[in-house]
C-alpha positions in Angstrom: -13.8 -9.3 18.6 -11.2 -6.9 19.6 -12.0 -3.4 18.6 -8.9 -1.6 19.7 -6.6 0.6 17.0 -3.2 0.8 17.5 -1.5 3.4 15.0 2.1 2.6 14.7 4.5 5.3 13.6 2.1 7.6 15.4 4.8 10.0 15.5 5.7 10.6 12.1 4.2 13.1 9.8 1.4 10.6 8.5 0.9 8.9 11.6 0.4 12.4 13.6 -2.2 13.2 11.0 -3.9 10.1 11.4 -3.5 9.8 15.6 -5.2 14.0 15.4 -8.3 12.6 13.1 -8.5 9.3 15.1 -8.8 11.2 18.1 -11.1 13.8 16.3 -13.7 10.7 15.4 -13.2 9.1 18.8 -11.9 5.8 17.8 -10.7 3.7 20.5 -7.2 4.2 18.8 -3.9 3.6 20.9 -0.7 5.3 19.9 2.6 2.9 19.6 6.2 4.2 18.2 9.9 3.4 19.0 10.7 6.7 20.8 8.9 7.2 24.3 9.9 11.0 24.2 8.2 12.1 21.4 5.3 9.1 22.2 4.5 11.0 25.6 4.3 14.5 24.1 2.1 13.8 21.2 -0.2 11.3 23.5 -0.3 14.3 26.3 -1.6 16.8 23.4 -4.3 14.1 22.1 -5.0 12.9 25.3 -4.8 9.4 24.0 -3.0 6.0 25.4 -0.1 5.3 24.2 2.7 2.2 24.0 6.3 1.9 23.2 6.8 -0.8 21.0 10.4 -1.8 19.5 10.3 -4.3 16.3 12.9 -6.7 15.6 14.0 -5.4 11.9 14.8 -8.2 9.0 18.3 -7.2 9.6 18.4 -7.8 13.4 16.4 -11.2 13.0 18.6 -12.6 10.2 21.7 -11.4 12.3 20.4 -13.2 15.0 19.6 -16.3 13.2 23.0 -16.3 11.4 24.8 -16.1 14.9 22.4 -19.1 16.0 23.4 -21.1 12.8 27.4 -20.3 13.4 27.4 -22.0 16.8 29.5 -25.1 16.5 26.9 -28.5 16.9 27.5 -30.4 20.4 29.3 -33.8 20.0 28.2 -36.8 21.9 29.7 -36.4 25.2 28.3 -32.5 25.3 24.9 -34.0 24.1 24.9 -36.1 27.5 26.1 -33.7 29.9 23.5 -31.2 28.7 20.6 -33.7 28.9 21.6 -34.1 32.4 22.1 -30.8 33.7 19.1 -28.7 34.7 16.9 -27.3 32.2 17.5 -23.3 32.0 14.5 -21.0 31.4 13.3 -20.7 28.5 14.6 -17.5 26.7 12.2 -15.0 26.2 11.5 -14.0 22.6 13.0 -10.8 21.3 9.3 -10.1 20.4 7.8 -11.0 23.3 6.8 -7.2 24.3 5.3 -6.6 21.1 3.0 -9.7 21.2 1.9 -8.6 24.7 1.3 -4.9 23.5 -1.1 -6.3 20.7 -2.9 -8.8 22.8 -6.2 -6.5 22.9 -5.4 -5.1 19.6 -8.0 -5.8 16.5 -6.3 -3.6 14.1 -2.8 -2.4 13.8 -2.3 0.1 11.3 1.7 1.0 10.1 2.7 4.2 9.1 6.3 3.9 10.0 8.4 4.2 7.2 10.7 2.7 5.6 8.5 -0.2 5.4 10.9 -2.5 4.1 12.2 -2.8 7.8 8.7 -2.3 9.4 5.9 -4.1 7.4 7.2 -7.6 7.5 8.3 -7.9 11.1 4.6 -5.8 12.7 2.5 -8.4 10.1 4.1 -11.2 11.6 3.6 -10.4 14.9 -0.2 -9.2 14.1 -0.3 -12.5 12.3 0.8 -14.4 16.0 -1.7 -12.3 17.8 -4.9 -12.6 15.7 -4.5 -8.8 14.8 -5.6 -7.8 11.5 -2.4 -5.9 9.7 -3.2 -2.9 7.6 -0.3 0.0 6.4 -0.1 2.9 3.8 2.8 1.8 1.7 3.2 1.2 -1.8 6.3 -0.4 -2.2 6.2 -3.6 -4.8 8.8 -5.3 -2.9 6.9 -5.0 0.6 3.8 -6.1 -0.9 5.5 -9.2 -2.7 7.1 -10.0 0.5 3.9 -9.8 2.7 2.0 -12.1 0.1 4.8 -14.8 -0.2 5.9 -14.9 3.4 2.3 -14.7 5.5 -0.6 -15.0 3.4 -1.3 -19.1 4.3 -0.3 -18.6 7.8 -2.4 -15.2 8.2 -5.2 -17.6 6.6 -4.6 -20.6 9.3 -5.0 -17.7 12.1 -8.0 -16.2 10.5 -6.6 -12.7 10.1 -6.1 -10.2 7.3 -3.1 -8.6 5.7 -3.9 -5.5 3.8 -1.0 -3.1 2.4 -1.9 -0.3 0.6 -4.6 1.6 2.4 -2.9 4.9 1.2 -3.8 6.9 -2.0 -2.2 5.1 -5.1 -3.0 1.1 -4.5 -6.3 1.8 -2.5 -7.5 4.2 -4.9 -6.8 2.8 -8.0 -7.7 -0.9 -6.4 -10.9 0.6 -5.8 -11.1 2.5 -9.3 -10.3 -1.0 -11.1 -13.1 -3.0 -8.9 -15.8 -0.4 -10.3 -14.7 0.0 -13.9 -14.5 -3.6 -14.7 -17.9 -4.2 -13.3 -19.6 -1.5 -15.1 -17.6 -2.7 -18.4 -18.7 -6.1 -18.1 -22.3 -5.4 -17.7 -22.0 -3.4 -21.0 -20.6 -6.5 -23.0 -16.4 -6.3 -22.3 -14.5 -9.9 -22.2 -11.9 -11.1 -19.9 -9.6 -8.1 -18.8 -6.2 -8.4 -20.8 -4.3 -5.2 -20.0 -4.7 -2.8 -17.0 -2.9 0.8 -16.5 -2.7 3.0 -13.7 -1.3 6.3 -13.8 -0.9 9.0 -10.9 -0.6 12.7 -11.4 1.9 14.7 -10.1 2.3 14.8 -6.1 3.1 18.5 -5.7 4.5 18.6 -2.4 6.0 15.3 -0.9 7.0 14.9 2.4 10.5 13.0 3.2 9.2 9.8 3.8 7.9 9.8 0.6 11.4 10.8 -1.3 13.0 8.1 0.3 10.4 5.6 -1.5 10.9 7.2 -4.6 14.5 6.9 -4.4 13.9 3.1 -3.4 11.4 2.8 -6.9 14.0 4.1 -9.5 16.8 1.7 -7.7 15.8 -1.2 -9.1 14.4 -0.3 -12.5 11.4 -0.8 -13.7 9.1 -3.6 -13.3 6.0 -4.3 -15.7 4.1 -7.3 -16.8 3.8 -8.3 -19.8 1.8 -11.6 -21.4 2.0 -12.9 -17.9 5.8 -12.5 -17.0 8.0 -9.5 -15.7 9.7 -7.5 -17.7 12.2 -4.7 -16.5 13.0 -1.8 -18.0 15.4 1.3 -17.2 13.9 4.0 -15.2 12.4 6.9 -17.4 12.9 4.8 -20.9 9.1 3.8 -21.0 6.6 6.8 -21.3 2.9 7.0 -22.2 0.2 10.1 -22.1 -2.5 10.3 -20.1 -5.5 12.9 -19.6 -6.1 13.4 -15.9 -8.5 16.1 -15.8 -8.5 18.6 -13.4 -11.0 18.8 -10.7 -14.7 19.6 -12.2 -12.8 20.2 -15.5 -12.4 16.6 -17.2 -13.2 17.1 -20.4 -10.7 20.2 -21.3 -7.7 18.6 -19.9 -4.3 17.8 -22.4 -2.5 14.7 -22.1 0.3 14.6 -19.7 3.1 12.7 -20.3 3.9 9.9 -17.4 6.8 7.3 -16.7 6.9 3.6 -15.7 7.8 3.1 -12.7 7.4 0.0 -9.8 4.4 0.7 -8.0 2.5 -2.1 -5.7 -0.2 -1.4 -8.1 1.8 -3.6 -10.4 1.0 -6.1 -8.4 -2.9 -5.8 -7.0 -4.4 -4.4 -10.5 -4.4 -7.4 -12.1 -5.7 -9.6 -9.7 -8.6 -7.4 -8.5 -9.5 -6.6 -12.1 -9.7 -10.5 -12.4 -11.3 -11.1 -9.5 -14.2 -8.3 -10.2 -14.8 -10.1 -14.0 -15.2 -13.8 -12.4 -16.3 -12.6 -8.9 -13.9 -15.1 -7.0 -9.7 -15.0 -7.5 -8.0 -17.7 -9.0 -4.1 -16.8 -9.1 -3.3 -18.5 -12.2 -5.8 -16.4 -14.0 -5.0 -12.7 -13.4 -4.8 -10.1 -15.6 -1.5 -10.8 -17.9 -0.8 -7.1 -18.9 0.1 -4.3 -15.9 1.9 -1.2 -16.2 1.5 1.8 -13.6 2.9 5.2 -14.1 3.7 8.4 -12.5 3.4 12.1 -14.1 6.9 13.0 -14.5 8.3 16.3 -16.5 11.4 15.8 -18.7 13.8 17.1 -16.0 12.2 14.8 -13.5 12.8 11.8 -15.8 16.4 12.5 -16.7 16.6 13.0 -12.3 15.0 9.4 -12.4 16.9 8.1 -14.9 20.1 9.3 -13.3 19.4 7.6 -10.1 18.6 4.3 -11.7 22.3 4.9 -13.0 23.8 5.6 -9.7 21.5 3.1 -7.8 24.5 0.9 -6.5 26.4 4.2 -5.6 23.2 5.2 -3.5 23.1 1.9 -1.7 26.5 3.1 0.5 29.6 5.1 0.5 29.8 8.8 0.6 27.1 9.4 -1.9 24.4 7.8 0.5 25.8 10.0 3.2 25.3 12.8 0.7 21.6 11.7 0.1 21.1 11.4 3.9 22.2 14.3 5.1 19.9 16.1 2.3 17.2 14.2 2.9 17.8 15.1 6.6 17.4 19.1 5.7 13.9 17.7 3.5 10.6 19.4 5.2 9.2 16.2 7.1 5.9 17.3 5.2 3.7 19.8 3.6 2.2 22.3 6.0 -2.0 22.0 6.3 -2.3 25.3 3.9 -0.3 23.4 1.3 -2.4 20.2 1.5 -5.3 22.2 1.4 -4.2 24.1 -1.9 -3.4 20.6 -3.7 -5.7 18.2 -5.5 -4.6 14.6 -7.3 -6.1 13.0 -10.2 -5.5 9.3 -10.5 -6.7 7.4 -13.9 -7.2 3.8 -14.5 -7.6 1.9 -17.9 -9.0 -1.9 -18.2 -9.2 -3.6 -21.9 -9.9 -7.0 -23.0 -8.1 -8.4 -26.0 -10.3 -6.8 -28.6 -9.0 -3.3 -27.0 -12.7 -2.9 -25.4 -12.8 -1.3 -22.3 -13.1 1.6 -19.8 -11.2 4.8 -18.8 -11.9 5.7 -14.7 -10.6 9.0 -13.7 -10.8 10.4 -10.2 -9.8 14.0 -9.0 -9.8 13.9 -5.1 -8.0 16.0 -2.4 -4.4 15.6 -1.7 -2.8 12.5 -1.0 -1.8 12.8 2.6 -5.8 13.8 3.4 -7.3 11.3 1.3 -4.8 8.7 3.0 -5.8 9.7 6.4 -9.6 9.5 5.4 -9.3 6.0 3.8 -6.9 4.1 6.0 -8.9 5.0 8.8 -11.9 4.0 7.4 -10.3 0.9 6.3 -9.1 0.1 9.8 -12.3 1.1 11.9 -14.4 -1.2 9.5 -12.0 -4.4 10.2 -12.6 -3.2 14.1 -16.2 -3.1 14.2 -17.2 -5.8 11.0 -16.4 -9.1 10.9 -15.0 -9.7 7.4 -15.4 -12.9 5.3 -11.6 -12.4 3.7 -8.7 -14.2 5.1 -4.9 -13.8 4.3 -3.5 -11.2 1.8 -6.0 -9.1 0.4 -6.2 -5.6 -1.6 -7.6 -2.8 0.1 -10.5 -2.9 -2.7 -12.5 -6.3 -1.0 -12.3 -4.5 2.6 -13.0 -1.1 2.2 -17.3 -1.3 1.6 -17.8 2.0 0.0 -17.5 2.2 -3.7 -16.9 5.1 -6.0 -19.3 5.0 -8.8 -23.0 6.1 -8.3 -25.5 4.6 -10.6 -25.2 4.6 -14.3 -23.7 8.1 -14.9 -20.4 8.7 -16.3 -19.5 11.6 -14.4 -20.6 12.3 -10.5 -19.5 13.3 -7.4 -19.2 10.7 -4.5 -18.7 12.0 -0.9 -15.3 11.0 0.1 -13.6 10.4 -2.7 -14.2 13.2 -5.0 -15.0 13.8 -8.6 -15.0 11.3 -11.0 -15.8 10.5 -14.8 -16.1 7.3 -16.6 -15.8 6.7 -20.6 -16.2 3.4 -22.6 -14.3 2.3 -25.4 -16.1 0.3 -28.1 -18.7 -0.5 -25.7 -22.3 0.6 -25.5 -23.0 3.7 -23.0 -26.2 1.4 -21.4 -26.2 -2.0 -20.0 -26.2 -4.5 -23.1 -29.2 -6.8 -23.6 -28.7 -9.7 -21.7 -25.2 -8.9 -20.2 -24.7 -10.5 -17.0 -24.7 -8.6 -14.0 -21.9 -7.6 -11.6 -20.6 -10.5 -9.5 -22.0 -11.3 -6.3 
């Protein structure tokens, strides 16, 4: 088993946090990035090995394939001449250097945004080199692309594709898994609806702002009665009670707006699998929604972003946005991270509206992501998983959140949690099935 971990995008804001923490934990880590100068400085600072890696982005790959397609088809005479001529040396793959760099790597942890450009080419290279792939993205389109294009190929190569090892997807995925298991023990029926909500992020990095802009450009996607439905940004709202740390009961409901988060793709599958003990794509939960806390002003900004989505993709307005983002802080300072917390809520119901609500108050999103992403990557480096192909984080990360049968508690590495039942007994129902194996 290859136990080396490569952090790609190590010179970015979250990448540097990951690199420093991996060095502190003495993990067998290698740093990777495109730019040699910044990578060398970071590697010297942390006394870690590094590799300069270039990726063929989807746009570059499409351009190369289009150029090949435009070449004229040779006629019979030209074909005979080509057959008689000495065979030229095989042209190396544009990703040959990348394949070579991954030959002794067990897991790649991708922290390089925008993930729409880096996830697919890097995951494709991982599959070809029998390397597990993990990233911290949260974009719906990235998840859909990885699942649709690489799932079957990854299964053939005994590799794992695990996107979403950041706060939003990883935390909600594990919360849903634990919540459904507890509700199933108390007699809840087949999960029919899943809702995920994330509290406001007090301080966001430059990369997170770009991700939020991408989320509002294509409207809001939810799953209703098993089919995708689309809404204008800011028009679908709902209130959730998040609970401040150690003070769940006295918290007031907060207004959230629906967003196209990757949870829309993973939450239904995780709930169905947690209930049945196995995964059948045709039987996923039919209603899934994801929300982000937003004030009236923030919802207005989101709506304007949706209205001007086409203009934001190019032209003068895109240049203005790019210049503004260039002046945006790369990320919060350590003291700013220490002063902030994050809350996340999941709600799971059967068709009779019986179910559970599980809330988690944890540390800021950046430190949480660093901690859990490295835990997940280290697990894949040191433990042979039975999973294969595209998998959501809950089925790889061994640690659970809920401890025992209590309805309130604290779990090391996660934070304060509270579990509420709706229309279900507080204790396990007689003869109720236990959690799936």
